[in-house]
N, C-alpha and C positions, 0 to 999 in steps of 0.2 A: 546418350546407349547408343550401340550399333543395333539397326533396323536390317532385320533379317527374316526371310522364310516362315520360318517357325512363328515367326511375334505378327501373322498378319491376322486378326480377325476375322469372325465369319460374317461380320457389318465393313469388311475392307472392300473398298469398290474392285471390280474388276481388271481396269486399266492399271490400278496400282500395283496389285497383287502381281501383273506381266511386270511392270517398271521394277518392283522389288525382286522380282525374280533374275529379270536382263543384268540389274546390277550385281546381284550373289553370283551370278556365273562369272560375270567379271570378274569377280575378286576370288572365287575359286581359283581362278585362272590364271590370276597376278599370283597365288600362292605357290604355282605352278615353275619351276625354272627349266633352264634348257638342259641341264644334265644330273640335277637334283632330283632324286626319287623318292619325292614326298609321297605318302599314303595319303587316303583318306581320313584317318585317324591325324594322322599331322596337321592336315590342313583346316579339320574342326578345330582341333585345339589355338590354330595359328590364328582362326580369325573370327573363333566363337559362335560358330555354326553348329546345332545337331550333327552326329554323322548320321543320322537319316537324312539330313538335309544335304550335305555333303554329299554323299552317297548318288541322292538324284541328279545334283548339278552334275557333279561329275560324268553319271550314265549318257547326260546332252553332250557332253563336252569331248567326248568318246564317240557319240553321232558325227561332231562335226569334223572330228579328222583332225581337230587341232592339238588333242591330245591322243599318248598311247601306252597302254601297261607296258612294265618292263622288266616282270619278272620279282620276285618275292623279296622282300626288305622285311625286318626287324621293324614293329609297330607298339614302341612304348616301352615302358621299363621292363614290364615281364617278360619281353620276347616274343609276343605272339607275332606270328607270318602273318605280313600284309601284301598288297601286291603295290606295287611303284607307278607313281606318274611320272612321266615327262612330256614336253612338247615334241611332237610328232617333228624331226626331220625330215619326211619327204612331203611336208609343208613350206612352200615356199614363195616366194615376191621375184618378181621383175623389175633389175634397176637397170636403167638407163642411161647414156650421158651422152650430149652432143655439144661436143665441142667444135673449134676453130679448125684443126688441124687432125684430128682423129672424131671416130665414133665406137661408143662402147657399151655393152650389154652383157649381165650377169642375173644368174640366179643366186639369191640369198635363201638358205632354209631357215624356219624357226628357231632352230638352234643357234644362228648367226655365222655359220659356216659360207662360205662364196662357194659353191658345188660347180657352177659351168660359168664362162668368160670366155665372151667373144670381143676383140679389138679390132680397127680396119684403119688404118692409116688415110686421114681424107682432106683435099683442101676446100672446107666450107665457105668459106670468104667469099662471098659474092655468090653463090650457089641459090638457087631457087629452094624455099624451103620444102615444096613440092617433090624435088628431085632426090633434098637429104633426108627427109622423114620415109620415102621410099627403101632406100639403102639402110637408113638404120632397121626399119622394119623388117626386111629380109635378115637380117644378122638378129634378131630380136627371134623371128621362128624358127631359124637354125637353133640359137639357144636353150628356147620351149620346147623344141621337140627334143633334144639331146634331154633334154629336165624328164620329158614326160616317157622314153624310154626309159627311163633308170626309174621308173613310178611314183615320180614326185606330182604333184596337183599345185595348180598355183591360184594364188589370193587376189592376187593385183597387180600392181607394178607402178613407178616413177619412172620420171625421165626429167632430168635436169639439164638445165641450158645455161650459158653465161649472158646473162642478160636480166632486166628486169621483167618479171612476170606476174599475171594476175594467176594464180591457179582456181579460182573456183570458175571462172570462163575460160581456164585454157589457155590464154593469150598471153604473147610476149609482148609487151609493150614498147622495147626495145633491147636489140642485141647489138650494139656500133661496131664490134670486130667480126662478126656476121655479116653485117650491113643488113640488119633484118628491123625493122620496125612495123609497127601494130600488125603483127601476124596472129591467124587464128589456127591453132592446133588442136583444137579441141577433136575435130573428125578423126584427125592421126592416133590422136593419142588413146580411143577407142579401139582403132586398130592395131595397136601393138599388142596388147592382150583381148582381143573380145569377149574370150570365157570368162574371164576374172570376174568374180564376183563382187569385188572392192573396188573394181577399175583401174584406170592410171592417171594417176596426177602429175600436173609439172612444177615446179620447183624452180630454185635457183642456183645454179653448180655450186658457189662458193656457201653457200646456207644447207644445203646437204651434205658437203663435204664434213661442214661444221658439226654436224648433227651424228657424221659417222664416227668425228673422232669422241664426242661424247659417249657413243654405245660401244664402239671395236677402237678405240685408242685411247691417246693420251688425256683426253677429256675428262674422264671419270676423276682424275685425280685432284682435278682444278677447280670444277664447278660452275667455274665464271672464267669468262677467257674470250679473245679476238682468236678468231682465225684467219688465216690468209694466205689466200689460194695463189698461186703462182703458174700460171699457164702464159697463152699467149697475150691474155691481158691478167689484170692484176683482180681478185676478190676477195671480199672479206664476208665472214660469219658472226654473228654477238651470238653468244651465251653467254644466260646471266642465271645463276642459282640452276643451273641444270635442265635451263628451258632456254628454246632460239628465241631471241630479241628480235621482231623483224620490223618493229615500229608500225605507226598508226599508218601508213599506205604499204607496209610490207618491205620497203627498200632499205629499210635499215644493212650498217655496215659496210657500205661502198666504200673499204677504205685504198680502192684503187683509183680513187678520183678524190681522194684527199691531197690538195696543194702539198708540195714539197720542196718545187722548185719555182719560186712566183718567174714568170716571165720566162719560163721554160719554152721548150717542143709541144706543138699544136698535140692534143690528145684527140682518140677517137670520138670522145665523149663532146668534144667543140670547148672543153674548158683550154686550158695552158698549165703547164706544171706539174700533171699528177702523177701520182707514185709509177704507174703505171708507161710513163714514158721514160722512166728511167730504171727501172726494176721488171718489166714483163720480159717476157722473153723477147720479141722482135729487139728492144732496146737493149739488153745486154748482148746480143749475137750482135747488135751493128756496133756499139762500142769496142766488141772483141775485135774487129773486124774479120767476122765470118760471113761474108756475101750467102747468098743462097745459093748462084749456081746453078739451079735447075734441083738442089735437094730438099727433102722433107725438112719439116720442123725439127721432127725427133733427131735427125743425120744431122743436122746442123747444132744440137745442144750436144750430141755425141762428139762430135767436133771439137765442142769448147771443153768439156769435160777431159778431152785427152789433151788440149791444149793448156790446161788448168794442171794437171798431172805433169806435164813435161816443163812447168816453172814459165809458160808464154809470160812475160811483162803485160803486156795490151790486154789479155782476157785476165789477167789478176786483176787491173786495174779496173775491167769495167765489172768485175763480180762485187771487188772492196765498193764501187760508188753506190753498186745496187743496194748493197748492205747498209752503208750510210743512211740512203735515202728512206729505207725500208724501217729503220729504226725511227726514224722522224716520224715516220706518219704512226706507227705501232705507238709512242709517246703519245702524241695527239690523240689517239684516239683512248689512252689509258686514261691520259689525264682530262677528258670530258667524261667518258661512262663509269669512272672510277675502278678501273679494270687493274691487276696487278699479273696477269699470264697472260702468255700468247702460244697458238701452235701454227706451224707455219708446213705448209702442203705445195707442192706439185714442185716444181723447180727449186724454190727456196730449198727442200728437202734432199731434193737431189745432188744440191750443190753445199749444201750442210757444212763440207770443210772448209772450203773458200770463203762462205759466204758469213758463219759464224763468226768470228772474231773481228769484221769490221760492223756487224750488227749488234755487238756486244757492247763495242766503244762507243758506239752511238746513243745506245740507250743510256749507257752510263753517262757520256757528255752532257747527255741534253736533259734528262731528268735522274741522276745518282737514286737508286736504292728503289725505284718507283717499279719497274719489272726485274726481279732478282733474275742471276744465271739461272738459278734452279728452277723458274719457271717459264722457261723459255724451253717450248718443246717443237722437234721436227720431227711430221707426221710419218708412221711407219706403214701406211695404207697404199702409197705408190699412188698409180692412175687410177684406183680404184674406190678411192674415198669416198668418188660423188653418188657413183652408182649403190654402192653401199649404203649411202645414207638414204638416197630415194627407196631402195627396198625396203629398208627397215623401217622409214615408215608409212610403210602401208602393213608391214607384219605388226606395228602397235595400233594402224587402226583395228586389224583383224583381232586383237587381243584385246582391243576393248571393248570390241562389239561383236562377241562369238555367236548372239541371238539371229544376225544375221545368216547366219549359215544354216541355220533349223528352218523344217518347211514349215 
């Protein structure tokens, strides 16, 4: 039987009454979609609370600002008018990504829209964490100022980093492609959105992107899948039963460091022959003969795409080789964790037309039928996946604990 506010007896301890009310606040809030105009009566019927209890809880949710009334809709079969309720699009969260060759921030609203977005190309490899975070904070402040000017309120935020992290401590254990090890970002996190009630939480870039796919991309149709992020490095996130699986230490999904070429090149992690050494951006660019020449990684990736469109044999060979080894890594993960689907993001999605045939051939050759063609998806979130996931995680924390916003 569902326990609810109306069922609390006179002898119920005050603390227990408060706990029940908190649960019911979250229950009511979970019944209000981003664009579905549920009435109080709709909610009461859906979750089994009395209309009076729902009305009381809705009044508190309106006070938090998480919910807004959106006019009159029909309430029940008799056609009585009722006031619709939706999640308030003027409430949002900051999403930020710190990567090897760029910084990005954005503001996501409660309805799932990316409202503001700022990107800065930056060579962050070897830079001090202090300098990088100072630049990122400047971007965040500009984005927040734009959001506030539009009347938005910030609930919290998330920062995604390409490395192994300890979110509870705000600590980067290691980020090899940045050259960072044992870096404390807790103070810097607080400075990104200092007034936000739910704070700013650190996450792994690929894990955040994997969650973004679940909430805003292809992941919802799979439920269980491996997300592979292609950047300067190669990251991965495991989603099992629509939940992120991070493993006992929080480091599961590191598919970029699965060995696919024994005796191959030395990797930034210290090993040899990792997927990253043949399918990371730098590896593909080098194999394609596209040198630095003072150009940014983005400019060289654009040159690679131009070469592919022109049918350049060396560029085609480099991308096909990457697709071949990517297939080996995906098959290895699928065998180990019983996966049947994968979502590919970052440069793998950008190179889809050229990498897909080699990937399909590799998957079919090493494990026929294990990962079917229809179970391979290429992300449509572009470079915003990680920051969307970081912001989305904060929005879900707020929706799970609306009582934290009450005085």
